[in-house]
A tleap script that builds the chain and sets N, CA, C and O, in Angstrom:
source leaprc.protein.ff14SB
mol = sequence {
  NMET LEU GLU GLU ALA LEU ALA HIE LEU VAL
  ARG GLY ILE VAL ASP ASN PRO SER ASP VAL
  PHE VAL SER GLU ARG GLU GLN ARG ARG GLY
  LYS CYS LEU ASP VAL ARG VAL HIE PRO GLN
  ASP MET GLY ARG VAL ILE GLY ARG ALA GLY
  ARG THR ALA THR ALA LEU ARG THR VAL VAL
  THR ALA LEU ASN GLU GLY ARG GLY VAL ARG
  ILE ASP PHE LEU ASP VAL ALA GLU CARG
}
set mol.1.N position { 0.807 -1.187 0.000 }
set mol.1.CA position { 0.000 0.000 0.000 }
set mol.1.C position { 0.861 1.266 0.000 }
set mol.1.O position { 0.550 2.227 -0.704 }
set mol.2.N position { 1.940 1.270 0.785 }
set mol.2.CA position { 2.814 2.439 0.815 }
set mol.2.C position { 3.442 2.701 -0.544 }
set mol.2.O position { 3.565 3.849 -0.970 }
set mol.3.N position { 3.843 1.616 -1.232 }
set mol.3.CA position { 4.472 1.798 -2.544 }
set mol.3.C position { 3.509 2.461 -3.519 }
set mol.3.O position { 3.894 3.350 -4.278 }
set mol.4.N position { 2.245 2.018 -3.494 }
set mol.4.CA position { 1.251 2.571 -4.416 }
set mol.4.C position { 0.986 4.046 -4.119 }
set mol.4.O position { 0.890 4.862 -5.035 }
set mol.5.N position { 0.869 4.379 -2.838 }
set mol.5.CA position { 0.612 5.771 -2.457 }
set mol.5.C position { 1.778 6.667 -2.854 }
set mol.5.O position { 1.573 7.756 -3.391 }
set mol.6.N position { 2.997 6.211 -2.592 }
set mol.6.CA position { 4.172 7.006 -2.947 }
set mol.6.C position { 4.299 7.153 -4.459 }
set mol.6.O position { 4.610 8.237 -4.954 }
set mol.7.N position { 4.059 6.067 -5.196 }
set mol.7.CA position { 4.124 6.133 -6.660 }
set mol.7.C position { 3.108 7.136 -7.193 }
set mol.7.O position { 3.415 7.895 -8.112 }
set mol.8.N position { 1.916 7.150 -6.633 }
set mol.8.CA position { 0.874 8.086 -7.059 }
set mol.8.C position { 1.314 9.532 -6.822 }
set mol.8.O position { 1.141 10.387 -7.690 }
set mol.9.N position { 1.878 9.797 -5.655 }
set mol.9.CA position { 2.339 11.148 -5.344 }
set mol.9.C position { 3.465 11.582 -6.277 }
set mol.9.O position { 3.457 12.706 -6.780 }
set mol.10.N position { 4.427 10.702 -6.507 }
set mol.10.CA position { 5.577 11.043 -7.351 }
set mol.10.C position { 5.143 11.244 -8.795 }
set mol.10.O position { 5.635 12.152 -9.466 }
set mol.11.N position { 4.229 10.410 -9.285 }
set mol.11.CA position { 3.755 10.562 -10.676 }
set mol.11.C position { 3.098 11.922 -10.898 }
set mol.11.O position { 3.132 12.450 -12.009 }
set mol.12.N position { 2.504 12.490 -9.854 }
set mol.12.CA position { 1.890 13.806 -9.971 }
set mol.12.C position { 2.894 14.939 -10.032 }
set mol.12.O position { 2.541 16.056 -10.409 }
set mol.13.N position { 4.135 14.672 -9.669 }
set mol.13.CA position { 5.167 15.706 -9.624 }
set mol.13.C position { 6.022 15.725 -10.888 }
set mol.13.O position { 6.422 16.795 -11.345 }
set mol.14.N position { 6.304 14.560 -11.452 }
set mol.14.CA position { 7.301 14.436 -12.521 }
set mol.14.C position { 6.728 14.689 -13.906 }
set mol.14.O position { 5.513 14.692 -14.101 }
set mol.15.N position { 7.627 14.903 -14.868 }
set mol.15.CA position { 7.237 15.089 -16.256 }
set mol.15.C position { 7.106 13.757 -17.002 }
set mol.15.O position { 6.432 13.685 -18.030 }
set mol.16.N position { 7.745 12.711 -16.489 }
set mol.16.CA position { 7.729 11.391 -17.129 }
set mol.16.C position { 7.130 10.357 -16.167 }
set mol.16.O position { 7.863 9.538 -15.613 }
set mol.17.N position { 5.813 10.388 -15.966 }
set mol.17.CA position { 5.203 9.490 -14.979 }
set mol.17.C position { 5.319 8.007 -15.329 }
set mol.17.O position { 5.246 7.157 -14.442 }
set mol.18.N position { 5.497 7.693 -16.602 }
set mol.18.CA position { 5.623 6.278 -16.969 }
set mol.18.C position { 6.963 5.693 -16.532 }
set mol.18.O position { 7.127 4.473 -16.521 }
set mol.19.N position { 7.915 6.538 -16.174 }
set mol.19.CA position { 9.227 6.080 -15.721 }
set mol.19.C position { 9.343 6.000 -14.197 }
set mol.19.O position { 10.446 5.851 -13.671 }
set mol.20.N position { 8.232 6.096 -13.493 }
set mol.20.CA position { 8.251 6.027 -12.029 }
set mol.20.C position { 8.014 4.588 -11.588 }
set mol.20.O position { 7.006 3.976 -11.941 }
set mol.21.N position { 8.948 4.059 -10.818 }
set mol.21.CA position { 8.833 2.710 -10.262 }
set mol.21.C position { 9.168 2.772 -8.780 }
set mol.21.O position { 10.166 3.380 -8.392 }
set mol.22.N position { 8.341 2.149 -7.953 }
set mol.22.CA position { 8.583 2.106 -6.516 }
set mol.22.C position { 8.623 0.647 -6.088 }
set mol.22.O position { 7.716 -0.127 -6.395 }
set mol.23.N position { 9.674 0.281 -5.384 }
set mol.23.CA position { 9.779 -1.081 -4.864 }
set mol.23.C position { 10.119 -1.011 -3.379 }
set mol.23.O position { 10.742 -0.061 -2.906 }
set mol.24.N position { 9.691 -2.041 -2.665 }
set mol.24.CA position { 9.907 -2.090 -1.220 }
set mol.24.C position { 10.899 -3.197 -0.894 }
set mol.24.O position { 10.894 -4.260 -1.515 }
set mol.25.N position { 11.737 -2.931 0.076 }
set mol.25.CA position { 12.638 -3.974 0.569 }
set mol.25.C position { 12.766 -3.826 2.074 }
set mol.25.O position { 12.682 -2.724 2.616 }
set mol.26.N position { 12.969 -4.938 2.729 }
set mol.26.CA position { 13.135 -4.942 4.179 }
set mol.26.C position { 14.608 -4.826 4.518 }
set mol.26.O position { 15.458 -5.462 3.896 }
set mol.27.N position { 14.891 -4.014 5.501 }
set mol.27.CA position { 16.244 -3.880 6.020 }
set mol.27.C position { 16.207 -4.153 7.518 }
set mol.27.O position { 15.139 -4.312 8.109 }
set mol.28.N position { 17.377 -4.205 8.113 }
set mol.28.CA position { 17.437 -4.443 9.557 }
set mol.28.C position { 16.648 -3.402 10.334 }
set mol.28.O position { 16.015 -3.716 11.342 }
set mol.29.N position { 16.688 -2.188 9.871 }
set mol.29.CA position { 16.041 -1.089 10.598 }
set mol.29.C position { 14.612 -0.839 10.158 }
set mol.29.O position { 13.991 0.106 10.645 }
set mol.30.N position { 14.061 -1.644 9.258 }
set mol.30.CA position { 12.681 -1.468 8.814 }
set mol.30.C position { 12.565 -1.412 7.306 }
set mol.30.O position { 13.449 -1.864 6.579 }
set mol.31.N position { 11.453 -0.848 6.847 }
set mol.31.CA position { 11.165 -0.779 5.417 }
set mol.31.C position { 12.007 0.283 4.724 }
set mol.31.O position { 12.364 1.312 5.299 }
set mol.32.N position { 12.308 -0.011 3.464 }
set mol.32.CA position { 12.978 0.955 2.603 }
set mol.32.C position { 12.251 0.950 1.272 }
set mol.32.O position { 12.034 -0.113 0.691 }
set mol.33.N position { 11.878 2.101 0.788 }
set mol.33.CA position { 11.224 2.227 -0.508 }
set mol.33.C position { 12.211 2.843 -1.492 }
set mol.33.O position { 12.760 3.918 -1.248 }
set mol.34.N position { 12.429 2.156 -2.597 }
set mol.34.CA position { 13.283 2.678 -3.663 }
set mol.34.C position { 12.388 3.311 -4.712 }
set mol.34.O position { 11.516 2.645 -5.270 }
set mol.35.N position { 12.595 4.579 -4.983 }
set mol.35.CA position { 11.819 5.308 -5.987 }
set mol.35.C position { 12.737 5.572 -7.169 }
set mol.35.O position { 13.753 6.254 -7.039 }
set mol.36.N position { 12.373 5.028 -8.318 }
set mol.36.CA position { 13.159 5.225 -9.531 }
set mol.36.C position { 12.386 6.160 -10.456 }
set mol.36.O position { 11.213 5.932 -10.754 }
set mol.37.N position { 13.062 7.210 -10.903 }
set mol.37.CA position { 12.453 8.201 -11.793 }
set mol.37.C position { 13.395 8.479 -12.955 }
set mol.37.O position { 14.574 8.129 -12.910 }
set mol.38.N position { 12.875 9.100 -13.976 }
set mol.38.CA position { 13.677 9.512 -15.126 }
set mol.38.C position { 14.747 10.483 -14.627 }
set mol.38.O position { 14.465 11.310 -13.760 }
set mol.39.N position { 15.971 10.398 -15.159 }
set mol.39.CA position { 17.053 11.288 -14.688 }
set mol.39.C position { 16.695 12.774 -14.728 }
set mol.39.O position { 17.149 13.539 -13.877 }
set mol.40.N position { 15.895 13.186 -15.697 }
set mol.40.CA position { 15.521 14.604 -15.790 }
set mol.40.C position { 14.550 15.015 -14.686 }
set mol.40.O position { 14.380 16.209 -14.436 }
set mol.41.N position { 13.913 14.060 -14.027 }
set mol.41.CA position { 12.934 14.367 -12.986 }
set mol.41.C position { 13.513 14.342 -11.572 }
set mol.41.O position { 12.800 14.625 -10.609 }
set mol.42.N position { 14.789 14.010 -11.436 }
set mol.42.CA position { 15.374 13.922 -10.096 }
set mol.42.C position { 15.268 15.251 -9.343 }
set mol.42.O position { 14.962 15.269 -8.150 }
set mol.43.N position { 15.516 16.334 -10.021 }
set mol.43.CA position { 15.425 17.645 -9.383 }
set mol.43.C position { 14.024 17.959 -8.893 }
set mol.43.O position { 13.857 18.556 -7.830 }
set mol.44.N position { 13.028 17.567 -9.649 }
set mol.44.CA position { 11.640 17.797 -9.255 }
set mol.44.C position { 11.277 16.986 -8.022 }
set mol.44.O position { 10.578 17.477 -7.135 }
set mol.45.N position { 11.741 15.763 -7.963 }
set mol.45.CA position { 11.391 14.877 -6.855 }
set mol.45.C position { 12.105 15.297 -5.568 }
set mol.45.O position { 11.537 15.210 -4.479 }
set mol.46.N position { 13.336 15.746 -5.701 }
set mol.46.CA position { 14.085 16.154 -4.524 }
set mol.46.C position { 13.672 17.557 -4.083 }
set mol.46.O position { 13.517 17.807 -2.888 }
set mol.47.N position { 13.494 18.462 -5.024 }
set mol.47.CA position { 13.047 19.814 -4.698 }
set mol.47.C position { 14.176 20.690 -4.186 }
set mol.47.O position { 15.298 20.229 -3.977 }
set mol.48.N position { 13.861 21.949 -3.988 }
set mol.48.CA position { 14.853 22.897 -3.483 }
set mol.48.C position { 15.223 22.558 -2.063 }
set mol.48.O position { 14.364 22.454 -1.188 }
set mol.49.N position { 16.500 22.389 -1.843 }
set mol.49.CA position { 17.034 22.057 -0.518 }
set mol.49.C position { 16.390 20.795 0.058 }
set mol.49.O position { 16.350 20.611 1.274 }
set mol.50.N position { 15.886 19.928 -0.828 }
set mol.50.CA position { 15.314 18.658 -0.381 }
set mol.50.C position { 13.922 18.755 0.211 }
set mol.50.O position { 13.462 17.820 0.866 }
set mol.51.N position { 13.250 19.863 -0.007 }
set mol.51.CA position { 11.931 20.061 0.605 }
set mol.51.C position { 10.881 19.092 0.089 }
set mol.51.O position { 10.079 18.583 0.872 }
set mol.52.N position { 10.869 18.826 -1.215 }
set mol.52.CA position { 9.876 17.906 -1.769 }
set mol.52.C position { 10.115 16.494 -1.255 }
set mol.52.O position { 9.169 15.800 -0.882 }
set mol.53.N position { 11.364 16.067 -1.234 }
set mol.53.CA position { 11.692 14.733 -0.719 }
set mol.53.C position { 11.301 14.614 0.744 }
set mol.53.O position { 10.773 13.584 1.163 }
set mol.54.N position { 11.552 15.652 1.521 }
set mol.54.CA position { 11.172 15.648 2.936 }
set mol.54.C position { 9.666 15.561 3.096 }
set mol.54.O position { 9.174 14.839 3.963 }
set mol.55.N position { 8.929 16.292 2.268 }
set mol.55.CA position { 7.469 16.249 2.336 }
set mol.55.C position { 6.941 14.863 1.982 }
set mol.55.O position { 6.009 14.366 2.615 }
set mol.56.N position { 7.540 14.241 0.966 }
set mol.56.CA position { 7.125 12.878 0.598 }
set mol.56.C position { 7.408 11.907 1.743 }
set mol.56.O position { 6.585 11.040 2.037 }
set mol.57.N position { 8.543 12.045 2.379 }
set mol.57.CA position { 8.874 11.175 3.525 }
set mol.57.C position { 7.884 11.384 4.670 }
set mol.57.O position { 7.481 10.424 5.327 }
set mol.58.N position { 7.498 12.622 4.907 }
set mol.58.CA position { 6.545 12.931 5.977 }
set mol.58.C position { 5.190 12.285 5.699 }
set mol.58.O position { 4.583 11.708 6.602 }
set mol.59.N position { 4.715 12.375 4.471 }
set mol.59.CA position { 3.420 11.786 4.112 }
set mol.59.C position { 3.468 10.269 4.248 }
set mol.59.O position { 2.541 9.668 4.792 }
set mol.60.N position { 4.531 9.645 3.765 }
set mol.60.CA position { 4.644 8.191 3.845 }
set mol.60.C position { 4.749 7.736 5.298 }
set mol.60.O position { 4.173 6.710 5.659 }
set mol.61.N position { 5.462 8.466 6.127 }
set mol.61.CA position { 5.547 8.131 7.556 }
set mol.61.C position { 4.166 8.215 8.205 }
set mol.61.O position { 3.814 7.364 9.022 }
set mol.62.N position { 3.391 9.225 7.851 }
set mol.62.CA position { 2.037 9.353 8.390 }
set mol.62.C position { 1.162 8.187 7.936 }
set mol.62.O position { 0.377 7.660 8.726 }
set mol.63.N position { 1.287 7.782 6.684 }
set mol.63.CA position { 0.523 6.641 6.182 }
set mol.63.C position { 0.940 5.334 6.851 }
set mol.63.O position { 0.157 4.387 6.920 }
set mol.64.N position { 2.160 5.289 7.338 }
set mol.64.CA position { 2.691 4.089 7.998 }
set mol.64.C position { 2.489 4.178 9.515 }
set mol.64.O position { 3.224 3.557 10.282 }
set mol.65.N position { 1.506 4.942 9.930 }
set mol.65.CA position { 1.131 5.078 11.338 }
set mol.65.C position { 2.276 5.583 12.212 }
set mol.65.O position { 2.442 5.139 13.347 }
set mol.66.N position { 3.063 6.515 11.674 }
set mol.66.CA position { 4.115 7.142 12.445 }
set mol.66.C position { 5.436 6.394 12.487 }
set mol.66.O position { 6.425 6.906 13.013 }
set mol.67.N position { 5.460 5.200 11.943 }
set mol.67.CA position { 6.722 4.444 11.901 }
set mol.67.C position { 7.528 4.931 10.705 }
set mol.67.O position { 7.015 5.007 9.589 }
set mol.68.N position { 8.767 5.253 10.940 }
set mol.68.CA position { 9.632 5.786 9.895 }
set mol.68.C position { 9.860 4.809 8.754 }
set mol.68.O position { 9.939 3.598 8.959 }
set mol.69.N position { 9.962 5.343 7.578 }
set mol.69.CA position { 10.245 4.566 6.372 }
set mol.69.C position { 11.370 5.267 5.638 }
set mol.69.O position { 11.311 6.475 5.411 }
set mol.70.N position { 12.376 4.526 5.273 }
set mol.70.CA position { 13.472 5.111 4.496 }
set mol.70.C position { 13.052 5.143 3.026 }
set mol.70.O position { 12.499 4.173 2.509 }
set mol.71.N position { 13.317 6.255 2.367 }
set mol.71.CA position { 13.002 6.395 0.944 }
set mol.71.C position { 14.271 6.806 0.225 }
set mol.71.O position { 14.879 7.825 0.553 }
set mol.72.N position { 14.671 6.005 -0.763 }
set mol.72.CA position { 15.844 6.299 -1.588 }
set mol.72.C position { 15.359 6.689 -2.978 }
set mol.72.O position { 14.557 5.976 -3.581 }
set mol.73.N position { 15.841 7.811 -3.485 }
set mol.73.CA position { 15.486 8.263 -4.823 }
set mol.73.C position { 16.623 7.937 -5.778 }
set mol.73.O position { 17.760 8.360 -5.570 }
set mol.74.N position { 16.309 7.181 -6.829 }
set mol.74.CA position { 17.288 6.745 -7.816 }
set mol.74.C position { 16.776 7.088 -9.197 }
set mol.74.O position { 15.570 7.208 -9.409 }
set mol.75.N position { 17.712 7.251 -10.158 }
set mol.75.CA position { 17.216 7.443 -11.516 }
set mol.75.C position { 17.102 6.090 -12.211 }
set mol.75.O position { 17.735 5.115 -11.805 }
set mol.76.N position { 16.307 6.043 -13.238 }
set mol.76.CA position { 15.991 4.798 -13.935 }
set mol.76.C position { 17.251 4.123 -14.463 }
set mol.76.O position { 17.294 2.896 -14.555 }
set mol.77.N position { 18.263 4.886 -14.808 }
set mol.77.CA position { 19.499 4.336 -15.363 }
set mol.77.C position { 20.235 3.455 -14.358 }
set mol.77.O position { 21.061 2.638 -14.765 }
set mol.78.N position { 19.962 3.593 -13.053 }
set mol.78.CA position { 20.655 2.821 -12.030 }
set mol.78.C position { 20.025 1.459 -11.782 }
set mol.78.O position { 20.375 0.801 -10.803 }
set mol.79.N position { 19.135 1.027 -12.610 }
set mol.79.CA position { 18.467 -0.251 -12.469 }
set mol.79.C position { 19.450 -1.316 -12.578 }
set mol.79.O position { 19.098 -2.492 -12.487 }
savepdb mol mol.pdb
quit
């Protein structure tokens, strides 16, 4: 559910929504969501001084009932 919500939010921000992929993996410290976007959209997803990325992390944490979730932003070329 978190992956779908995050993918929906990111697709609304980027210019290339078909290149947005979100996958979940478990780590020792909890969940980690990998967000892959087109290289030209990295700036949009991160935002000025990381504000957009921080806002996305805040929303996902709220959806996860306050439990922190790590979110890594990668470009599609790093697949």
